[in-house]
C-alpha atoms as one frame of an Amber mdcrd trajectory, in Angstrom:
protein
 -38.519  12.099  -1.876 -38.261  14.701  -4.650 -36.429  17.110  -2.391 -33.972
  14.403  -1.387 -33.227  13.615  -5.034 -32.710  17.324  -5.776 -30.277  17.657
  -2.881 -28.406  14.611  -4.089 -28.156  16.075  -7.567 -26.805  19.342  -6.165
 -24.202  17.480  -4.095 -23.087  15.505  -7.136 -22.525  18.789  -9.023 -20.101
  20.133  -6.417 -16.564  19.428  -7.694 -13.848  18.137  -5.351 -11.687  20.945
  -3.930  -7.952  20.566  -4.487  -5.139  22.712  -3.120  -1.824  22.618  -4.994
   1.085  23.572  -2.705   3.917  24.269  -5.148   6.395  27.144  -5.302   7.410
  26.506  -8.911   4.934  28.742 -10.748   5.144  26.873 -14.044   4.427  23.516
 -12.364   1.635  25.017 -10.259  -0.048  26.674 -13.237   0.319  23.512 -15.298
  -1.381  21.442 -12.598  -4.093  24.051 -12.212  -4.862  23.883 -15.933  -4.835
  20.075 -16.126  -6.947  19.552 -13.008  -9.416  22.316 -13.824 -10.007  20.669
 -17.197 -10.849  17.496 -15.271 -13.598  19.400 -13.462 -11.855  19.977 -10.132
 -11.984  23.214  -8.147  -8.291  24.133  -7.867  -6.475  26.688  -5.716  -2.746
  27.381  -5.528  -0.433  28.087  -2.608   3.202  28.983  -3.230   4.346  28.521
   0.381   3.561  26.310   3.350   2.151  29.233   5.319  -0.219  30.115   2.485
  -1.321  26.476   2.280  -2.094  26.299   6.000  -3.965  29.595   5.787  -5.975
  28.249   2.825  -7.084  25.274   4.918  -8.388  27.664   7.563 -10.514  29.443
   4.972 -11.895  26.489   3.022 -12.437  22.727   3.131 -10.223  20.807   0.715
 -10.706  17.213  -0.334  -7.126  16.794  -1.472  -3.723  18.426  -1.106  -1.094
  18.093  -3.824   2.054  18.846  -1.842   5.547  19.723  -2.963   8.089  19.111
  -0.193  10.699  21.769  -0.903   9.147  25.130  -0.128  10.670  28.582   0.522
   9.437  28.675   4.119   8.106  25.509   5.822   9.181  21.953   5.053   6.374
  20.266   3.117   6.327  17.337   5.541   5.462  19.706   8.382   2.530  21.079
   6.402   1.275  17.560   5.666   1.601  16.641   9.331  -0.464  19.658  10.427
  -3.104  19.138   7.746  -3.552  15.446   8.585  -3.702  16.246  12.310  -6.407
  18.885  11.882  -8.174  17.559   8.755  -7.517  13.791   8.735 -10.113  13.244
   6.012  -8.026  15.260   3.537  -6.211  13.103   0.996  -2.573  13.995   0.231
  -0.452  13.360  -2.850   3.226  14.240  -2.555   5.126  15.545  -5.594   8.848
  16.224  -5.416  11.947  16.381  -7.544  14.133  15.282  -4.636  12.368  12.093
  -3.642  14.025   9.128  -1.972  12.628   5.862  -0.666  13.017   7.153   2.891
  11.116  10.323   2.029   8.323   8.328   0.420   8.051   6.069   3.463   7.920
   9.084   5.784   5.174  10.691   3.687   3.105   7.490   3.728   3.479   7.240
   7.502   2.014  10.740   7.760  -0.994   9.580   5.770  -0.116  10.537   2.194
  -2.061   8.538  -0.387   0.613   8.596  -3.079   4.147   9.799  -3.806   5.018
  11.007  -7.321   8.632  11.879  -8.188   9.047  14.735 -10.659   8.776  14.754
 -13.573   5.449  12.940 -13.768   2.951  12.793 -16.611  -0.531  14.266 -16.758
  -1.956  10.757 -16.782  -0.018   9.804 -13.646  -1.232  12.776 -11.598  -4.803
  12.432 -12.855  -4.884   8.709 -12.059  -3.377   9.297  -8.609  -5.904  12.015
  -7.751  -8.818   9.975  -9.068  -7.757   7.010  -6.933  -7.296   9.185  -3.826
 -10.698  10.816  -4.178 -12.389   7.440  -4.689 -10.803   6.272  -1.456 -12.046
   9.436   0.250 -15.620   8.743  -0.906 -15.372   5.138   0.315 -14.102   6.255
   3.739 -16.855   8.873   4.021 -19.508   6.303   3.129 -18.112   3.915   5.728
 -18.190   6.642   8.391 -21.807   7.512   7.514 -22.826   3.853   7.745 -21.165
   3.523  11.139 -22.832   6.716  12.336 -26.221   5.504  11.102 -25.682   2.196
  12.873 -24.789   3.950  16.128 -27.831   6.225  15.873 -30.092   3.246  15.180
 -28.684   1.438  18.207 -29.278   4.522  20.379 -32.909   4.737  19.255 -33.432
   1.029  19.969 -31.979   1.465  23.464 -34.276   4.428  24.099 -37.339   2.517
  22.898 -36.502  -0.535  25.014 -35.901   1.510  28.183 -39.248   3.268  27.759
 -41.042  -0.037  27.151 -39.482  -1.557  30.268 -40.429   1.447  32.427 -43.977
   1.494  31.055 -44.275  -2.175  31.936 -43.240  -1.527  35.536 -46.364   0.635
  35.924 -48.660  -1.975  34.358 -47.229  -5.317  35.436 -46.830  -5.797  39.174
 -45.025  -9.142  38.822 -42.486  -7.613  36.437 -42.000  -4.632  38.751 -41.319
  -6.901  41.745 -39.004  -9.081  39.667 -37.029  -6.012  38.589 -36.951  -4.697
  42.147 -35.732  -8.007  43.603 -33.543  -9.392  40.828 -32.285  -6.252  39.142
 -31.023  -6.412  35.568 -31.708 -10.164  35.362 -35.377  -9.268  34.911 -34.459
  -7.333  31.742 -32.941 -10.254  29.857 -35.734 -10.181  27.292 -34.959  -6.574
  26.333 -32.430  -5.398  23.748 -30.393  -3.343  26.192 -26.705  -2.856  26.855
 -25.384  -3.858  30.265 -25.074  -0.154  31.098 -28.724   0.487  30.190 -29.910
  -2.528  32.188 -27.965  -1.365  35.225 -29.407   2.153  34.907 -33.009   0.925
  34.731 -32.608  -1.629  37.521 -30.888   0.827  39.858 -33.114   3.776  39.026
 -30.240   5.874  37.675 -32.326   8.889  36.690 -29.315  10.934  35.575 -28.240
   8.286  33.021 -31.811   7.776  31.811 -32.417  11.513  31.335 -29.158  11.893
  29.400 -29.689   8.863  27.155 -33.470   8.565  26.925 -34.851  11.983  27.780
 -37.475  13.249  30.193 -39.854  10.593  31.522 -43.593  10.704  32.162 -45.017
  10.290  35.658 -46.032   6.774  34.707 -42.475   5.899  33.701 -41.042   7.556
  36.806 -43.059   5.417  39.244 -40.548   2.573  39.351 -37.597   4.971  39.557
 -39.069   6.683  42.606 -39.888   3.368  44.269 -36.373   2.129  43.652 -34.844
   5.305  45.063 -37.128   5.167  48.109 -36.062   1.592  48.745 -32.388   2.514
  48.457 -32.918   5.383  50.906 -34.271   2.947  53.473
C-alpha cells in the first residue's frame, strides 16, 4: 500500500506537457512564460514540421496550435496529431479566425478556438478545462479497461470450474455432451465461451483461458473423440 501511495504522489508531481506551435516568437515566448508559471512543462515549435517531430520525441498532453505557419497549414498538423495521438488535447489560436475555421478545427477534435488577441486568463482557463477533460477521459478508459479485465478473469474462472465439474460429475458431463451449451446456463459465460466448452474448442480455450490440466482436458478429449466418430 505504501509503495502505491508513493507512486501516486510521484505521478501527481509530473506536470502536464504542452507544446506551443507558434511562429511568432514574441507570442510563443509569452505563452511559454505564462504557462511555465502555471506549472506546466512547455516546449516551443516554430513550424509545423518541428511540431510533428516534437511529437515523435515526446508525449504531449496538449497542443496549442497556431494555424498560419511558414511551412505546413496548422490544420494539417492538428489532423496528423489527432490521428496518431487522439488523446492529445488541442487548443487553436489564430489571428485570422472565422466561424468556418473554428467549425473545421472542432471537427478535427480541437477542444477550444481562441481568436487573437486573447488574454492570459482566457488561455489559462481554456488549457485548464482541456486538461481536466483529458483526465476525465483517461479515467473513463481505465475504468472500461478494468471492467473488461475483470470480465475476462470471470470467464476464465467459470470455464475452469465447468471443466473441473465434468471430471467429477458424471451427470453434468453427460448433460453437457448431449445438450451442449444449454447445460452451462448456470455459469456466467458468454455465448462464445459456452460454445467453446460444449464443442471442445481447445484452440479458443487455450487462447482465452490458458493451458489446462489433464483433469480439465478429459471432457475435451471425449468430445473430440465423439466428433471424430
